[in-house]
N, C-alpha and C positions, 0 to 999 in steps of 0.2 A: 586606237590605230590599226593600220595594214599593217600586212609585214613588210619585209624589207630586203633591199639587195645584197650584193656580195657572191656568195658562192652559193650552191647547192645545197636545200637540205640535206640533214643525216635523217636517216631513217624512213624515208621518202622514195615508197616502191611500189608496184604497181597494186590492184586491188584483184578480190576475186569476180571469178565469172560466177553466173547466178542462176539459177532456176526460178521462171518466173511465170507467174499465172495473171490474168486481168486483160481489158480491153480498155482504151479510151478512146471514143471517138473524137472525128477532128474536122472541123469544118476546112481546116487547111490541107489535107489528103496527106502530108504527108507525116515524120517521126515530130515529135514535140520533146523538150526537154525543159522544168523547172526548174531553175536555179535558185534557192530558197536559200535566207542566211538565218543565222541562228535569233536564239528569242535573248531579252537583255541579260547580262551580266555585271556585275558590282564595277569592275574595271571601265564597262560601257560608262556606268554611270560618272566615274571619277576620271577619263576620259587618259585610263593609260593605255600603252600598247600592247597586246595579248601576245601577238603570236603564239607559237607552239606552246606557251605556257596554259597549261588545263584549268581553268577559270569554270566554274559552277553556275547555272542560271539563277539570276534571284527568282522570288515568288512572282513577280512581275514577269519574268522572262518565261515561265511556266505558262501563265497565262494567256499572255501574247503566242506561243507555239498551238495552245491545246484551242484559241480565236481563229489562228489562220488554219491549225489543222479542218478546223470543222469547215471553211472552206474549200482547202484543196484536196479534200476529200469526193467531193463532187465531180472532181475531173475525172476520177478512176482510173489512177495511176498502175502500171505492170508493177512498178516495183519502186522504194526508196532505197537511196544510195546515199551515205553519209560520208564524213570526214571522223576520223576515228575520233577526234577530243569531245569531251565531254558534253560540251555545251552545243555543238551540234546534235552528239549521239539522241541526247535528252530531245531536241526539237524535234525529230527525226521519228524519236517511238511516239510521238503525240500524234503522227497521222498515220505509221505503220501501223500500233496498236489498231487503229477506228477500222481501218481494212482488212484485217488480220495477217498481214506482212511480215518479213521479218527484216530489219535494216541491213544492208550490209556495206562493209566497211572499207573504204579507202585511204590508205594516208596521204593520195595524192592530193585530196581532195581540203588538206589543212591550209589553214591560212600562211601566212608571210613570214619565214622567221623572221624575227629581230632585232634576233642577237643580243647584246647589251641594251638594248634598248628597254627590252621587252617587262614590265611592271615600272615605266617611267609615263608623267602624264608629259603631255607634249611642251609645257613650258620649261621642264626638268630636260626633257633631250635637250631642246634648241639652247637651253642654259651651258647644258655638257659638252655638245657636239656641234655648236654651230655651222660649222663646213659641212659635215652630214647631212643636217638639217636643212640646210638650203637645195639639197642637191635630194635629201630623201633618199641617202643609199650609206646607210651604218655600213664602216667596215667588216661588221662580223655579221652582217644578215644573210638573207637571200634576195636576189634580185629579182627584178618583177617579170623579165621575160622568161625564165627556166619557169617560172610561179604557175603565167599563162601555158604554159606549155603543154607543163607534169595534172592542170586542171583538164583543162581540154583534151588530152588523152582519155583523164578518166570518167569525162563524158561520152566522148566515144564509142567508151566499151561499155559504159552505161546503157546506149542506144543504141548499140549494136545487133540485139537479139531482138530489138521491136519490129515489129510488122505498122505496114501505112496505117496511120491515123493511132498510132499509141503512144503513151505518155510514161516518161520517167520521172520522176520528183529525185533531185541531187539536193543533199543540203550541206550548206560550207559555210563560208564567211565573208566579209564583205570586202577585203579587199583582192584576196582570192579568186572570186564570183567576177570582180569586173574584169581581172587577169586574163581568166578562164574566156569571158563573151568577146573580149578583143582580140585572143587568139581563133576563136572561132567563127567569127567571122572574117580573118583572114584583115583585120586592121591593122595599118604601121603601129610601132609599140607605141611611137610619140603621140598616137591619138589615143590611145587606150584611156586615159584619164580625162578625155572628153563626157566619158559613158560616168553619170553622175552618181556617186555615192547608193548604197541601200538603205534603207531604215534596218532595225533588229527586228526580224520576223516576216521583212518584204520580199518579194521574190519578181525574178527577172524570167519570161520564157521566152527559146528561142525554138524555134520551126522550119520546116524544110516544106518547101514548096511539090504541089503535086507533082508525078514525075511528066519530065518532057518541058516543066517550066524554067527558062532561061531569067538569071542567073540561075544554077542549082547552088547548093549547100544550106549553109544556116542565116536566118533571118532574124532579125533582132523584133518580137511581138508584143510584148509590154516590157516595163523597167522599171523597178522599184514599185513594184503593185501591191495591195494589200489592203488590209480593213483598217489597221491602227492609223490616226492621226497624229503619227510620231515624225516629226521631221528628220531628213537622211541628211546628220552634221555631219559624219565623218565614215570610213571605212571602221572595220576593227584596228583596235589599237593594242 
């Protein structure tokens, strides 16, 4: 399950600026960012809300990351930036190691905090918190709006030093990525959930049009792309 509403997540701050190399050519002319969800965890399999809880990848999740990294490496990203939670970091390293890049960590890319929902299945949440379940807003969790804002800010920083046609890969979590995409596309928040969820190790691509094209700003070029025949049943839990 994805992260939740309530208040801003504790410990979520700005990420590091980085020295970057490499170049990825783009037929779109502008900068691009690949938003890549981490590989499978045990809690994904069990349908448990993960949030900020640091759950490792399964062996299948590591294999997913390796398979996806082989394809993403062909895009020649200038940098790989990741949430600091281990399921994202290990996924990111599968790509960065292929390219000889360091993984830059940014806490703002963490999943939505679930508060007391973390570790519970959907059925358990519904039974214990029926009113909060109906609105998907746990009292002690994180609100979706601030999640989108922090993820968008992290992406803007990660892409800030890119030149035209360059690309960065940002590794994160299903719910947080969807909120970030909504914010980056400047969609009204009630529309964010019209974006479908991401499968484990699938990705979305945002790109800018060539200079002078209107409207300016980020565009959604791909969503839930990847090589794995896994259904996108839900966001992070």
